[in-house]
PDBQT receptor file of N, H, CA, C and O in Angstrom, charges set to zero:
ATOM      1  N   MET A   1      11.901  15.610 -93.504  1.00  0.00    +0.000 N 
ATOM      2  CA  MET A   1      11.039  15.967 -94.614  1.00  0.00    +0.000 C 
ATOM      3  C   MET A   1       9.999  14.857 -94.787  1.00  0.00    +0.000 C 
ATOM      4  O   MET A   1      10.318  13.670 -94.738  1.00  0.00    +0.000 OA
ATOM      5  N   GLU A   2       8.774  15.269 -94.987  1.00  0.00    +0.000 N 
ATOM      6  H   GLU A   2       8.515  16.234 -95.027  1.00  0.00    +0.000 HD
ATOM      7  CA  GLU A   2       7.677  14.320 -95.166  1.00  0.00    +0.000 C 
ATOM      8  C   GLU A   2       7.305  14.239 -96.641  1.00  0.00    +0.000 C 
ATOM      9  O   GLU A   2       7.253  15.253 -97.337  1.00  0.00    +0.000 OA
ATOM     10  N   GLU A   3       7.049  13.026 -97.107  1.00  0.00    +0.000 N 
ATOM     11  H   GLU A   3       7.091  12.202 -96.541  1.00  0.00    +0.000 HD
ATOM     12  CA  GLU A   3       6.688  12.837 -98.515  1.00  0.00    +0.000 C 
ATOM     13  C   GLU A   3       5.405  12.018 -98.593  1.00  0.00    +0.000 C 
ATOM     14  O   GLU A   3       5.264  11.005 -97.907  1.00  0.00    +0.000 OA
ATOM     15  N   ARG A   4       4.480  12.456 -99.424  1.00  0.00    +0.000 N 
ATOM     16  H   ARG A   4       4.595  13.278 -99.981  1.00  0.00    +0.000 HD
ATOM     17  CA  ARG A   4       3.227  11.739 -99.641  1.00  0.00    +0.000 C 
ATOM     18  C   ARG A   4       2.911  11.719-101.119  1.00  0.00    +0.000 C 
ATOM     19  O   ARG A   4       3.273  12.634-101.859  1.00  0.00    +0.000 OA
ATOM     20  N   LYS A   5       2.227  10.659-101.545  1.00  0.00    +0.000 N 
ATOM     21  H   LYS A   5       1.933   9.916-100.944  1.00  0.00    +0.000 HD
ATOM     22  CA  LYS A   5       1.754  10.586-102.925  1.00  0.00    +0.000 C 
ATOM     23  C   LYS A   5       0.441  11.340-103.030  1.00  0.00    +0.000 C 
ATOM     24  O   LYS A   5      -0.357  11.334-102.093  1.00  0.00    +0.000 OA
ATOM     25  N   ALA A   6       0.213  11.986-104.159  1.00  0.00    +0.000 N 
ATOM     26  H   ALA A   6       0.861  11.991-104.920  1.00  0.00    +0.000 HD
ATOM     27  CA  ALA A   6      -1.040  12.696-104.402  1.00  0.00    +0.000 C 
ATOM     28  C   ALA A   6      -1.373  12.584-105.877  1.00  0.00    +0.000 C 
ATOM     29  O   ALA A   6      -0.489  12.399-106.713  1.00  0.00    +0.000 OA
ATOM     30  N   ASN A   7      -2.644  12.697-106.187  1.00  0.00    +0.000 N 
ATOM     31  H   ASN A   7      -3.362  12.847-105.508  1.00  0.00    +0.000 HD
ATOM     32  CA  ASN A   7      -3.083  12.703-107.581  1.00  0.00    +0.000 C 
ATOM     33  C   ASN A   7      -3.665  14.064-107.917  1.00  0.00    +0.000 C 
ATOM     34  O   ASN A   7      -4.227  14.737-107.053  1.00  0.00    +0.000 OA
ATOM     35  N   ILE A   8      -3.534  14.459-109.144  1.00  0.00    +0.000 N 
ATOM     36  H   ILE A   8      -3.077  13.912-109.846  1.00  0.00    +0.000 HD
ATOM     37  CA  ILE A   8      -4.119  15.698-109.624  1.00  0.00    +0.000 C 
ATOM     38  C   ILE A   8      -5.368  15.332-110.407  1.00  0.00    +0.000 C 
ATOM     39  O   ILE A   8      -5.335  14.464-111.279  1.00  0.00    +0.000 OA
ATOM     40  N   SER A   9      -6.484  16.010-110.085  1.00  0.00    +0.000 N 
ATOM     41  H   SER A   9      -6.510  16.715-109.377  1.00  0.00    +0.000 HD
ATOM     42  CA  SER A   9      -7.719  15.769-110.825  1.00  0.00    +0.000 C 
ATOM     43  C   SER A   9      -7.936  16.929-111.795  1.00  0.00    +0.000 C 
ATOM     44  O   SER A   9      -7.466  18.043-111.563  1.00  0.00    +0.000 OA
ATOM     45  N   PHE A  10      -8.641  16.656-112.865  1.00  0.00    +0.000 N 
ATOM     46  H   PHE A  10      -9.023  15.751-113.054  1.00  0.00    +0.000 HD
ATOM     47  CA  PHE A  10      -8.895  17.640-113.904  1.00  0.00    +0.000 C 
ATOM     48  C   PHE A  10     -10.396  17.783-114.133  1.00  0.00    +0.000 C 
ATOM     49  O   PHE A  10     -10.920  17.269-115.122  1.00  0.00    +0.000 OA
ATOM     50  N   PRO A  11     -11.099  18.478-113.227  1.00  0.00    +0.000 N 
ATOM     51  CA  PRO A  11     -12.550  18.636-113.380  1.00  0.00    +0.000 C 
ATOM     52  C   PRO A  11     -12.883  19.685-114.444  1.00  0.00    +0.000 C 
ATOM     53  O   PRO A  11     -12.104  20.604-114.698  1.00  0.00    +0.000 OA
ATOM     54  N   LYS A  12     -14.057  19.526-115.057  1.00  0.00    +0.000 N 
ATOM     55  H   LYS A  12     -14.690  18.779-114.850  1.00  0.00    +0.000 HD
ATOM     56  CA  LYS A  12     -14.524  20.537-116.005  1.00  0.00    +0.000 C 
ATOM     57  C   LYS A  12     -14.868  21.791-115.223  1.00  0.00    +0.000 C 
ATOM     58  O   LYS A  12     -15.475  21.723-114.154  1.00  0.00    +0.000 OA
ATOM     59  N   SER A  13     -14.477  22.935-115.764  1.00  0.00    +0.000 N 
ATOM     60  H   SER A  13     -13.984  22.990-116.633  1.00  0.00    +0.000 HD
ATOM     61  CA  SER A  13     -14.694  24.213-115.094  1.00  0.00    +0.000 C 
ATOM     62  C   SER A  13     -15.215  25.217-116.112  1.00  0.00    +0.000 C 
ATOM     63  O   SER A  13     -14.440  25.785-116.881  1.00  0.00    +0.000 OA
ATOM     64  N   GLY A  14     -16.525  25.436-116.119  1.00  0.00    +0.000 N 
ATOM     65  H   GLY A  14     -17.154  24.974-115.494  1.00  0.00    +0.000 HD
ATOM     66  CA  GLY A  14     -17.087  26.369-117.094  1.00  0.00    +0.000 C 
ATOM     67  C   GLY A  14     -16.882  25.843-118.496  1.00  0.00    +0.000 C 
ATOM     68  O   GLY A  14     -17.386  24.777-118.849  1.00  0.00    +0.000 OA
ATOM     69  N   ASN A  15     -16.138  26.594-119.300  1.00  0.00    +0.000 N 
ATOM     70  H   ASN A  15     -15.729  27.460-119.013  1.00  0.00    +0.000 HD
ATOM     71  CA  ASN A  15     -15.871  26.206-120.687  1.00  0.00    +0.000 C 
ATOM     72  C   ASN A  15     -14.557  25.460-120.858  1.00  0.00    +0.000 C 
ATOM     73  O   ASN A  15     -14.221  25.054-121.970  1.00  0.00    +0.000 OA
ATOM     74  N   GLY A  16     -13.809  25.272-119.777  1.00  0.00    +0.000 N 
ATOM     75  H   GLY A  16     -14.082  25.602-118.874  1.00  0.00    +0.000 HD
ATOM     76  CA  GLY A  16     -12.506  24.622-119.886  1.00  0.00    +0.000 C 
ATOM     77  C   GLY A  16     -12.329  23.532-118.847  1.00  0.00    +0.000 C 
ATOM     78  O   GLY A  16     -13.293  22.968-118.329  1.00  0.00    +0.000 OA
ATOM     79  N   ILE A  17     -11.081  23.258-118.563  1.00  0.00    +0.000 N 
ATOM     80  H   ILE A  17     -10.298  23.716-118.984  1.00  0.00    +0.000 HD
ATOM     81  CA  ILE A  17     -10.733  22.236-117.583  1.00  0.00    +0.000 C 
ATOM     82  C   ILE A  17      -9.834  22.886-116.538  1.00  0.00    +0.000 C 
ATOM     83  O   ILE A  17      -8.906  23.617-116.882  1.00  0.00    +0.000 OA
ATOM     84  N   GLY A  18     -10.108  22.619-115.262  1.00  0.00    +0.000 N 
ATOM     85  H   GLY A  18     -10.862  22.024-114.982  1.00  0.00    +0.000 HD
ATOM     86  CA  GLY A  18      -9.271  23.100-114.174  1.00  0.00    +0.000 C 
ATOM     87  C   GLY A  18      -8.376  21.975-113.686  1.00  0.00    +0.000 C 
ATOM     88  O   GLY A  18      -8.420  20.863-114.213  1.00  0.00    +0.000 OA
ATOM     89  N   ALA A  19      -7.579  22.261-112.695  1.00  0.00    +0.000 N 
ATOM     90  H   ALA A  19      -7.543  23.164-112.267  1.00  0.00    +0.000 HD
ATOM     91  CA  ALA A  19      -6.715  21.238-112.100  1.00  0.00    +0.000 C 
ATOM     92  C   ALA A  19      -6.717  21.429-110.589  1.00  0.00    +0.000 C 
ATOM     93  O   ALA A  19      -6.664  22.559-110.103  1.00  0.00    +0.000 OA
ATOM     94  N   ARG A  20      -6.778  20.321-109.844  1.00  0.00    +0.000 N 
ATOM     95  H   ARG A  20      -6.820  19.403-110.239  1.00  0.00    +0.000 HD
ATOM     96  CA  ARG A  20      -6.791  20.361-108.380  1.00  0.00    +0.000 C 
ATOM     97  C   ARG A  20      -5.899  19.265-107.825  1.00  0.00    +0.000 C 
ATOM     98  O   ARG A  20      -5.775  18.179-108.392  1.00  0.00    +0.000 OA
ATOM     99  N   ILE A  21      -5.289  19.584-106.710  1.00  0.00    +0.000 N 
ATOM    100  H   ILE A  21      -5.389  20.466-106.249  1.00  0.00    +0.000 HD
ATOM    101  CA  ILE A  21      -4.525  18.581-105.981  1.00  0.00    +0.000 C 
ATOM    102  C   ILE A  21      -5.056  18.558-104.547  1.00  0.00    +0.000 C 
ATOM    103  O   ILE A  21      -5.268  19.614-103.950  1.00  0.00    +0.000 OA
ATOM    104  N   VAL A  22      -5.267  17.391-104.004  1.00  0.00    +0.000 N 
ATOM    105  H   VAL A  22      -5.095  16.533-104.489  1.00  0.00    +0.000 HD
ATOM    106  CA  VAL A  22      -5.804  17.248-102.656  1.00  0.00    +0.000 C 
ATOM    107  C   VAL A  22      -4.638  17.053-101.685  1.00  0.00    +0.000 C 
ATOM    108  O   VAL A  22      -3.778  16.195-101.885  1.00  0.00    +0.000 OA
ATOM    109  N   LEU A  23      -4.631  17.869-100.630  1.00  0.00    +0.000 N 
ATOM    110  H   LEU A  23      -5.329  18.566-100.467  1.00  0.00    +0.000 HD
ATOM    111  CA  LEU A  23      -3.615  17.758 -99.587  1.00  0.00    +0.000 C 
ATOM    112  C   LEU A  23      -4.286  17.254 -98.320  1.00  0.00    +0.000 C 
ATOM    113  O   LEU A  23      -5.444  17.583 -98.064  1.00  0.00    +0.000 OA
ATOM    114  N   SER A  24      -3.591  16.474 -97.539  1.00  0.00    +0.000 N 
ATOM    115  H   SER A  24      -2.651  16.207 -97.748  1.00  0.00    +0.000 HD
ATOM    116  CA  SER A  24      -4.171  15.897 -96.323  1.00  0.00    +0.000 C 
ATOM    117  C   SER A  24      -4.374  16.972 -95.253  1.00  0.00    +0.000 C 
ATOM    118  O   SER A  24      -3.639  17.958 -95.195  1.00  0.00    +0.000 OA
ATOM    119  N   VAL A  25      -5.379  16.761 -94.417  1.00  0.00    +0.000 N 
ATOM    120  H   VAL A  25      -5.976  15.960 -94.464  1.00  0.00    +0.000 HD
ATOM    121  CA  VAL A  25      -5.660  17.698 -93.322  1.00  0.00    +0.000 C 
ATOM    122  C   VAL A  25      -4.478  17.784 -92.341  1.00  0.00    +0.000 C 
ATOM    123  O   VAL A  25      -4.139  18.890 -91.919  1.00  0.00    +0.000 OA
ATOM    124  N   PRO A  26      -3.836  16.665 -91.959  1.00  0.00    +0.000 N 
ATOM    125  CA  PRO A  26      -2.673  16.794 -91.064  1.00  0.00    +0.000 C 
ATOM    126  C   PRO A  26      -1.555  17.674 -91.658  1.00  0.00    +0.000 C 
ATOM    127  O   PRO A  26      -0.916  18.438 -90.935  1.00  0.00    +0.000 OA
ATOM    128  N   LEU A  27      -1.330  17.564 -92.949  1.00  0.00    +0.000 N 
ATOM    129  H   LEU A  27      -1.849  16.943 -93.537  1.00  0.00    +0.000 HD
ATOM    130  CA  LEU A  27      -0.309  18.401 -93.593  1.00  0.00    +0.000 C 
ATOM    131  C   LEU A  27      -0.734  19.865 -93.565  1.00  0.00    +0.000 C 
ATOM    132  O   LEU A  27       0.084  20.737 -93.273  1.00  0.00    +0.000 OA
ATOM    133  N   LEU A  28      -1.998  20.147 -93.865  1.00  0.00    +0.000 N 
ATOM    134  H   LEU A  28      -2.663  19.439 -94.103  1.00  0.00    +0.000 HD
ATOM    135  CA  LEU A  28      -2.493  21.520 -93.828  1.00  0.00    +0.000 C 
ATOM    136  C   LEU A  28      -2.388  22.107 -92.429  1.00  0.00    +0.000 C 
ATOM    137  O   LEU A  28      -2.067  23.285 -92.274  1.00  0.00    +0.000 OA
ATOM    138  N   LYS A  29      -2.656  21.297 -91.408  1.00  0.00    +0.000 N 
ATOM    139  H   LYS A  29      -2.916  20.340 -91.534  1.00  0.00    +0.000 HD
ATOM    140  CA  LYS A  29      -2.522  21.760 -90.024  1.00  0.00    +0.000 C 
ATOM    141  C   LYS A  29      -1.077  22.132 -89.719  1.00  0.00    +0.000 C 
ATOM    142  O   LYS A  29      -0.815  23.140 -89.064  1.00  0.00    +0.000 OA
ATOM    143  N   LYS A  30      -0.134  21.307 -90.199  1.00  0.00    +0.000 N 
ATOM    144  H   LYS A  30      -0.347  20.488 -90.731  1.00  0.00    +0.000 HD
ATOM    145  CA  LYS A  30       1.290  21.606 -89.990  1.00  0.00    +0.000 C 
ATOM    146  C   LYS A  30       1.683  22.918 -90.658  1.00  0.00    +0.000 C 
ATOM    147  O   LYS A  30       2.545  23.639 -90.156  1.00  0.00    +0.000 OA
ATOM    148  N   LEU A  31       1.051  23.230 -91.792  1.00  0.00    +0.000 N 
ATOM    149  H   LEU A  31       0.350  22.645 -92.200  1.00  0.00    +0.000 HD
ATOM    150  CA  LEU A  31       1.333  24.474 -92.505  1.00  0.00    +0.000 C 
ATOM    151  C   LEU A  31       0.595  25.669 -91.905  1.00  0.00    +0.000 C 
ATOM    152  O   LEU A  31       0.859  26.813 -92.274  1.00  0.00    +0.000 OA
ATOM    153  N   GLY A  32      -0.331  25.404 -90.978  1.00  0.00    +0.000 N 
ATOM    154  H   GLY A  32      -0.545  24.474 -90.678  1.00  0.00    +0.000 HD
ATOM    155  CA  GLY A  32      -1.108  26.481 -90.364  1.00  0.00    +0.000 C 
ATOM    156  C   GLY A  32      -2.235  26.964 -91.258  1.00  0.00    +0.000 C 
ATOM    157  O   GLY A  32      -2.704  28.093 -91.112  1.00  0.00    +0.000 OA
ATOM    158  N   ILE A  33      -2.674  26.121 -92.183  1.00  0.00    +0.000 N 
ATOM    159  H   ILE A  33      -2.293  25.204 -92.302  1.00  0.00    +0.000 HD
ATOM    160  CA  ILE A  33      -3.746  26.486 -93.114  1.00  0.00    +0.000 C 
ATOM    161  C   ILE A  33      -5.070  25.971 -92.558  1.00  0.00    +0.000 C 
ATOM    162  O   ILE A  33      -5.208  24.789 -92.244  1.00  0.00    +0.000 OA
ATOM    163  N   THR A  34      -6.046  26.879 -92.442  1.00  0.00    +0.000 N 
ATOM    164  H   THR A  34      -5.934  27.840 -92.697  1.00  0.00    +0.000 HD
ATOM    165  CA  THR A  34      -7.363  26.531 -91.938  1.00  0.00    +0.000 C 
ATOM    166  C   THR A  34      -8.415  26.985 -92.946  1.00  0.00    +0.000 C 
ATOM    167  O   THR A  34      -8.087  27.599 -93.962  1.00  0.00    +0.000 OA
ATOM    168  N   GLN A  35      -9.683  26.679 -92.660  1.00  0.00    +0.000 N 
ATOM    169  H   GLN A  35      -9.949  26.180 -91.836  1.00  0.00    +0.000 HD
ATOM    170  CA  GLN A  35     -10.750  27.123 -93.550  1.00  0.00    +0.000 C 
ATOM    171  C   GLN A  35     -10.855  28.641 -93.553  1.00  0.00    +0.000 C 
ATOM    172  O   GLN A  35     -11.247  29.230 -94.560  1.00  0.00    +0.000 OA
ATOM    173  N   GLU A  36     -10.512  29.280 -92.443  1.00  0.00    +0.000 N 
ATOM    174  H   GLU A  36     -10.193  28.802 -91.625  1.00  0.00    +0.000 HD
ATOM    175  CA  GLU A  36     -10.569  30.742 -92.360  1.00  0.00    +0.000 C 
ATOM    176  C   GLU A  36      -9.321  31.395 -92.953  1.00  0.00    +0.000 C 
ATOM    177  O   GLU A  36      -9.414  32.435 -93.605  1.00  0.00    +0.000 OA
ATOM    178  N   GLU A  37      -8.162  30.790 -92.729  1.00  0.00    +0.000 N 
ATOM    179  H   GLU A  37      -8.087  29.945 -92.200  1.00  0.00    +0.000 HD
ATOM    180  CA  GLU A  37      -6.886  31.319 -93.237  1.00  0.00    +0.000 C 
ATOM    181  C   GLU A  37      -6.329  30.340 -94.255  1.00  0.00    +0.000 C 
ATOM    182  O   GLU A  37      -5.485  29.506 -93.927  1.00  0.00    +0.000 OA
ATOM    183  N   ARG A  38      -6.802  30.444 -95.493  1.00  0.00    +0.000 N 
ATOM    184  H   ARG A  38      -7.487  31.121 -95.759  1.00  0.00    +0.000 HD
ATOM    185  CA  ARG A  38      -6.457  29.448 -96.506  1.00  0.00    +0.000 C 
ATOM    186  C   ARG A  38      -5.640  29.990 -97.674  1.00  0.00    +0.000 C 
ATOM    187  O   ARG A  38      -5.388  29.267 -98.638  1.00  0.00    +0.000 OA
ATOM    188  N   ALA A  39      -5.224  31.248 -97.599  1.00  0.00    +0.000 N 
ATOM    189  H   ALA A  39      -5.429  31.835 -96.816  1.00  0.00    +0.000 HD
ATOM    190  CA  ALA A  39      -4.419  31.831 -98.678  1.00  0.00    +0.000 C 
ATOM    191  C   ALA A  39      -3.001  31.255 -98.645  1.00  0.00    +0.000 C 
ATOM    192  O   ALA A  39      -2.370  31.205 -97.588  1.00  0.00    +0.000 OA
ATOM    193  N   VAL A  40      -2.510  30.826 -99.796  1.00  0.00    +0.000 N 
ATOM    194  H   VAL A  40      -3.022  30.867-100.653  1.00  0.00    +0.000 HD
ATOM    195  CA  VAL A  40      -1.164  30.270 -99.902  1.00  0.00    +0.000 C 
ATOM    196  C   VAL A  40      -0.423  30.902-101.079  1.00  0.00    +0.000 C 
ATOM    197  O   VAL A  40      -1.032  31.499-101.967  1.00  0.00    +0.000 OA
ATOM    198  N   ILE A  41       0.875  30.763-101.067  1.00  0.00    +0.000 N 
ATOM    199  H   ILE A  41       1.370  30.279-100.346  1.00  0.00    +0.000 HD
ATOM    200  CA  ILE A  41       1.735  31.175-102.168  1.00  0.00    +0.000 C 
ATOM    201  C   ILE A  41       2.285  29.895-102.798  1.00  0.00    +0.000 C 
ATOM    202  O   ILE A  41       2.875  29.066-102.105  1.00  0.00    +0.000 OA
ATOM    203  N   VAL A  42       2.096  29.733-104.095  1.00  0.00    +0.000 N 
ATOM    204  H   VAL A  42       1.617  30.407-104.658  1.00  0.00    +0.000 HD
ATOM    205  CA  VAL A  42       2.604  28.565-104.821  1.00  0.00    +0.000 C 
ATOM    206  C   VAL A  42       3.739  29.045-105.727  1.00  0.00    +0.000 C 
ATOM    207  O   VAL A  42       3.556  29.953-106.539  1.00  0.00    +0.000 OA
ATOM    208  N   THR A  43       4.898  28.431-105.579  1.00  0.00    +0.000 N 
ATOM    209  H   THR A  43       5.046  27.694-104.919  1.00  0.00    +0.000 HD
ATOM    210  CA  THR A  43       6.084  28.803-106.349  1.00  0.00    +0.000 C 
ATOM    211  C   THR A  43       6.555  27.597-107.148  1.00  0.00    +0.000 C 
ATOM    212  O   THR A  43       6.597  26.479-106.634  1.00  0.00    +0.000 OA
ATOM    213  N   TYR A  44       6.909  27.829-108.413  1.00  0.00    +0.000 N 
ATOM    214  H   TYR A  44       6.875  28.737-108.831  1.00  0.00    +0.000 HD
ATOM    215  CA  TYR A  44       7.432  26.747-109.252  1.00  0.00    +0.000 C 
ATOM    216  C   TYR A  44       8.879  27.057-109.620  1.00  0.00    +0.000 C 
ATOM    217  O   TYR A  44       9.163  28.093-110.222  1.00  0.00    +0.000 OA
ATOM    218  N   ASP A  45       9.782  26.171-109.262  1.00  0.00    +0.000 N 
ATOM    219  H   ASP A  45       9.552  25.330-108.773  1.00  0.00    +0.000 HD
ATOM    220  CA  ASP A  45      11.201  26.283-109.612  1.00  0.00    +0.000 C 
ATOM    221  C   ASP A  45      11.410  25.493-110.906  1.00  0.00    +0.000 C 
ATOM    222  O   ASP A  45      11.531  24.268-110.886  1.00  0.00    +0.000 OA
ATOM    223  N   GLU A  46      11.450  26.207-112.019  1.00  0.00    +0.000 N 
ATOM    224  H   GLU A  46      11.352  27.202-112.035  1.00  0.00    +0.000 HD
ATOM    225  CA  GLU A  46      11.565  25.557-113.336  1.00  0.00    +0.000 C 
ATOM    226  C   GLU A  46      12.848  24.744-113.478  1.00  0.00    +0.000 C 
ATOM    227  O   GLU A  46      12.840  23.661-114.062  1.00  0.00    +0.000 OA
ATOM    228  N   GLU A  47      13.930  25.261-112.952  1.00  0.00    +0.000 N 
ATOM    229  H   GLU A  47      13.936  26.142-112.478  1.00  0.00    +0.000 HD
ATOM    230  CA  GLU A  47      15.227  24.605-113.092  1.00  0.00    +0.000 C 
ATOM    231  C   GLU A  47      15.245  23.220-112.453  1.00  0.00    +0.000 C 
ATOM    232  O   GLU A  47      15.807  22.277-113.010  1.00  0.00    +0.000 OA
ATOM    233  N   ASN A  48      14.611  23.105-111.254  1.00  0.00    +0.000 N 
ATOM    234  H   ASN A  48      14.155  23.871-110.802  1.00  0.00    +0.000 HD
ATOM    235  CA  ASN A  48      14.622  21.847-110.522  1.00  0.00    +0.000 C 
ATOM    236  C   ASN A  48      13.305  21.088-110.586  1.00  0.00    +0.000 C 
ATOM    237  O   ASN A  48      13.217  19.968-110.084  1.00  0.00    +0.000 OA
ATOM    238  N   GLY A  49      12.269  21.685-111.201  1.00  0.00    +0.000 N 
ATOM    239  H   GLY A  49      12.341  22.595-111.609  1.00  0.00    +0.000 HD
ATOM    240  CA  GLY A  49      10.972  21.032-111.309  1.00  0.00    +0.000 C 
ATOM    241  C   GLY A  49      10.302  20.820-109.963  1.00  0.00    +0.000 C 
ATOM    242  O   GLY A  49       9.692  19.778-109.725  1.00  0.00    +0.000 OA
ATOM    243  N   ILE A  50      10.415  21.825-109.068  1.00  0.00    +0.000 N 
ATOM    244  H   ILE A  50      10.911  22.672-109.261  1.00  0.00    +0.000 HD
ATOM    245  CA  ILE A  50       9.870  21.706-107.721  1.00  0.00    +0.000 C 
ATOM    246  C   ILE A  50       8.776  22.752-107.510  1.00  0.00    +0.000 C 
ATOM    247  O   ILE A  50       8.968  23.932-107.804  1.00  0.00    +0.000 OA
ATOM    248  N   ILE A  51       7.625  22.306-106.996  1.00  0.00    +0.000 N 
ATOM    249  H   ILE A  51       7.469  21.347-106.758  1.00  0.00    +0.000 HD
ATOM    250  CA  ILE A  51       6.541  23.196-106.619  1.00  0.00    +0.000 C 
ATOM    251  C   ILE A  51       6.574  23.329-105.103  1.00  0.00    +0.000 C 
ATOM    252  O   ILE A  51       6.628  22.332-104.383  1.00  0.00    +0.000 OA
ATOM    253  N   THR A  52       6.540  24.576-104.625  1.00  0.00    +0.000 N 
ATOM    254  H   THR A  52       6.496  25.386-105.210  1.00  0.00    +0.000 HD
ATOM    255  CA  THR A  52       6.546  24.857-103.194  1.00  0.00    +0.000 C 
ATOM    256  C   THR A  52       5.241  25.552-102.828  1.00  0.00    +0.000 C 
ATOM    257  O   THR A  52       4.808  26.473-103.521  1.00  0.00    +0.000 OA
ATOM    258  N   ILE A  53       4.613  25.109-101.733  1.00  0.00    +0.000 N 
ATOM    259  H   ILE A  53       4.965  24.361-101.170  1.00  0.00    +0.000 HD
ATOM    260  CA  ILE A  53       3.402  25.732-101.227  1.00  0.00    +0.000 C 
ATOM    261  C   ILE A  53       3.702  26.245 -99.835  1.00  0.00    +0.000 C 
ATOM    262  O   ILE A  53       4.175  25.493 -98.983  1.00  0.00    +0.000 OA
ATOM    263  N   ARG A  54       3.427  27.537 -99.591  1.00  0.00    +0.000 N 
ATOM    264  H   ARG A  54       3.043  28.148-100.283  1.00  0.00    +0.000 HD
ATOM    265  CA  ARG A  54       3.612  28.098 -98.256  1.00  0.00    +0.000 C 
ATOM    266  C   ARG A  54       2.443  29.001 -97.924  1.00  0.00    +0.000 C 
ATOM    267  O   ARG A  54       1.807  29.571 -98.810  1.00  0.00    +0.000 OA
ATOM    268  N   LYS A  55       2.172  29.123 -96.643  1.00  0.00    +0.000 N 
ATOM    269  H   LYS A  55       2.690  28.660 -95.923  1.00  0.00    +0.000 HD
ATOM    270  CA  LYS A  55       1.063  29.960 -96.194  1.00  0.00    +0.000 C 
ATOM    271  C   LYS A  55       1.391  31.427 -96.449  1.00  0.00    +0.000 C 
ATOM    272  O   LYS A  55       2.509  31.881 -96.203  1.00  0.00    +0.000 OA
ATOM    273  N   GLU A  56       0.393  32.160 -96.948  1.00  0.00    +0.000 N 
ATOM    274  H   GLU A  56      -0.515  31.791 -97.147  1.00  0.00    +0.000 HD
ATOM    275  CA  GLU A  56       0.566  33.602 -97.145  1.00  0.00    +0.000 C 
ATOM    276  C   GLU A  56       0.595  34.276 -95.777  1.00  0.00    +0.000 C 
ATOM    277  O   GLU A  56      -0.193  33.932 -94.896  1.00  0.00    +0.000 OA
ATOM    278  N   LYS A  57       1.489  35.220 -95.601  1.00  0.00    +0.000 N 
ATOM    279  H   LYS A  57       2.130  35.500 -96.316  1.00  0.00    +0.000 HD
ATOM    280  CA  LYS A  57       1.628  35.912 -94.301  1.00  0.00    +0.000 C 
ATOM    281  C   LYS A  57       0.611  36.994 -94.137  1.00  0.00    +0.000 C 
ATOM    282  O   LYS A  57       0.589  37.669 -93.107  1.00  0.00    +0.000 OA
TER     283      LYS A  57
């Protein structure tokens, strides 16, 4: 299992504030995510406080 530190940024978005997290290109390549195929599924496990990101099939 690979672990990396990341920061979440909170840019202004229209009338509110959005949230973004930056992932490294090597990690995205391992996930098979490209500029053309960038759809992902984000799952939050409330019980364990874990966010999972996987490529949409």
